Every structure is written in C-alpha cells, then in structure tokens.
C-alpha positions, -999 to +999 in steps of 0.1 A: +000+000+000+027+025+010+052+013-016+090+012-012+091+042+011+069+024+036+047+039+062+074+056+083+078+088+062+051+114+071+052+130+037+048+097+019+019+087+042+001+120+035+008+116-003-008+081-001-038+095+018-041+124-006-043+100-036-072+082-019-052+050-014-056+049+024-089+056+041-084+037+074-070+046+108-035+060+112-024+043+144+011+030+139+018+051+108+048+075+106+061+061+138+076+089+160+057+117+144+029+138+159-007+130+147-036+154+152-073+154+156-091+178+132-120+202+137-130+226+109-156+253+118-170+285+103-152+316+116-183+327+135-179+298+159-141+297+160-136+319+191-161+299+211-145+266+201-110+280+210-123+289+245-138+254+248-104+240+240-086+263+265-110+253+292-106+216+285-069+211+277-068+174+285-092+163+257-086+193+235-049+203+235-045+228+206-015+223+183-024+247+155-052+270+143-055+283+108-065+316+094-100+316+079-100+299+045-064+287+049-060+250+041-023+248+046-007+243+080+030+252+076+038+249+113+029+212+111+042+203+076+052+223+046+030+204+021-001+198+042-034+204+026-061+198+052-087+193+024-072+160+013-046+148+038-069+131+064-079+095+055-116+100+063-136+131+073-170+134+089-194+161+076-217+175+103-249+195+095-269+209+124-252+186+149-259+154+129-232+135+110-244+136+074-217+117+056-181+104+056-158+114+027-121+110+018-117+146+004-133+179+013-120+201-015-155+205-030-169+216+004-142+241+012-152+277+020-133+309+027-148+312+062-136+278+075-111+277+104-091+246+110-081+234+145-056+206+150-057+190+184-031+167+200-037+129+196-028+101+220-013+082+190+017+105+195+027+091+228+022+055+218+057+052+204+070+064+238+050+038+256+063+011+232+099+024+237+093+020+275+085-017+269+047-013+272+028-034+247-003-019+231-027-045+220-046-025+194-013-019+175-002-056+179-036-066+164-036-040+137-067-023+151-079+012+158-078+022+195-110+017+215-129+050+224-157+055+248-181+083+258-181+089+295-202+106+321-174+131+328-186+165+316-164+191+299-165+228+309-187+245+284-179+276+263-206+292+242-226+265+225-199+239+230-200+214+258-208+177+266-193+145+277-156+137+275-145+108+252-116+086+263-093+061+247-087+028+265-055+007+265-053-024+287-021-033+303-006-054+332-008-038+366+030-036+366+030-013+336+004+012+347+027+034+368+053+035+340+026+044+315+015+073+338+051+085+340+057+083+302+025+100+291+028+128+317+057+141+296+033+149+268+006+173+280+001+186+244-012+151+234-035+144+263-008+138+289-014+114+319-045+091+321-078+106+334-089+073+349-074+039+358-095+009+366-132+003+370-149+017+338-183+019+354-170+048+376-168+070+344-200+057+329-187+030+306-209-001+307-190-026+285-154-025+273-163-050+246-185-024+228-166+009+223-185+039+209-157+044+184-128+024+172-122-013+177-127-035+208-096-052+224-097-079+250-089-072+287-068-102+297-066-117+332-044-095+354-047-064+332-061-030+341-079-007+317-062+027+315-081+057+300-068+088+284-087+119+274-094+118+236-096+143+208-129+128+197-144+148+226-152+178+203-175+156+183-196+153+215-195+190+218-206+194+182-237+173+190-246+199+216-237+230+196-254+218+165-236+241+141-251+244+106-219+230+091-186+217+103-160+190+095-140+166+117-118+136+112-134+102+114-123+086+147-088+072+145-082+088+111-057+115+120-036+142+103+000+129+102+024+158+107+061+164+103+066+172+140+085+146+160+068+134+192+099+142+213+094+179+203+062+179+224+077+163+255+077+187+284+106+171+302 
C-alpha cells in the first residue's frame, strides 16, 4: 500500500492518503511523528471553540489554528493540505453526521477555520519504547474509544461528555505508563482514569463507541486517556449548521516529532 518508502515517512503517508489510497485509521503510521485530531468550523464559531479547548486542555490540546480559508498548516508540515490529507472526514450538519468522505475540497469555504488538536497516538511510540505493549497496535486495530459521564467545561454552545481512549495493560506497567505519558501534555498527557470503567459511565469495554474493541486479559487493568474525539460530543450539543471533523482514528499525520512535544 505505501510502496518502497513504507509507512514511516510522514510526507509519503500524506501523499498516499491524498491520492485516496488509504482511508483507514492512522495508528502506527509514521512512527515517531505527531498526529492530530481535526475540527473545521465556520469563523463565527471559532472563538467559542477555542475557548472550549482552552477550558478543556486534557481532551482538546491545541497544536495549530489556521486563518479563515487557509487550508495549509506550515507549522505542522510544509506540504499539508487539510482538504485531502486526512484519510476519512466526517461532515456534520446541524449537529448530525451527514456523511463520511475522503476529500473535502468540494466543500471548502473561505470562512472555514481549522483546529488541530493533540492525539494520543503521538505518545504510543514512547509507551512502546518503554516496553509497554499496546494490544490494538499488535492486532492492527484502531484504538477503542468510549463516551463517559465526565462532563467538559462548556464555552458558548460547546460542551458535553468527555470521550476517552482505553489501553489495557498489566498492573506492573500502569505506573510507568503514567510517567511516560505525563511528559506529553500537548497530546492528552497522563490518564484521566485507571481501573473500573463503570465509575466513568462505561458499561461494556467490549462495545466501544468508536474504534475497535480489544480484549482485557486476566491480570490487566484498563487505562483511560482523554481523547480528541471529545469535540464531536461538543458538536452534537452545539449543532452548528456545518462543520467537519476527522473520522475517529483517522488523523492528520504531521512532520513534527513526538519528542518535540515532550515537556521534560
């Protein structure tokens, strides 16, 4: 699929996506490079959404914001075109998802503002380097994502429940996982919950709201991180006439290196 250059080069990954040859999740692609969640809104809603992100930095850490109508993001990659470089987009109309598409060039407007938010895929390579196995990567799956009963702090029309990712691991790895991910506050940082999923409103780990289910093995503990799909929950409440997000797990791959986002 990714040819002789493989899936490790972010420019090549984006080019493959741009050509419509990859429309699946990006977990494990361009290892070591930052990936971002995508929210594209009309300019009239941009300031409210920015305040929502500022008030909820765990699920919505802002990596970049474009000018209205700008579809390039030079701070994240010199050739990025946000209209085509995400594997799969969700189109929202009045708070309802109307369709999923692989390219949004025909929908682009001069008033659209792009937000790129940090993604937990970016700290996965650090977890793996620390010797922590990630089952969804081992099994070639998208990470499991769940809506919770934890409410975000609202801003303007935006608000709603936090979405989390879940990664199961042996109890002996949990403290190390907290230490590793605490270094990356710009990509969700440390877990928001460890252990009993019912305490945050998750009824069944076998049935994620987004992504793919992975098994919880005997002796393992589920560990939950804030997730950049949270804005999609906020969009359901805000019900904007039009906006665009990435499909869960289908991120923008950037040229930034993960270690550039480490705080220590």
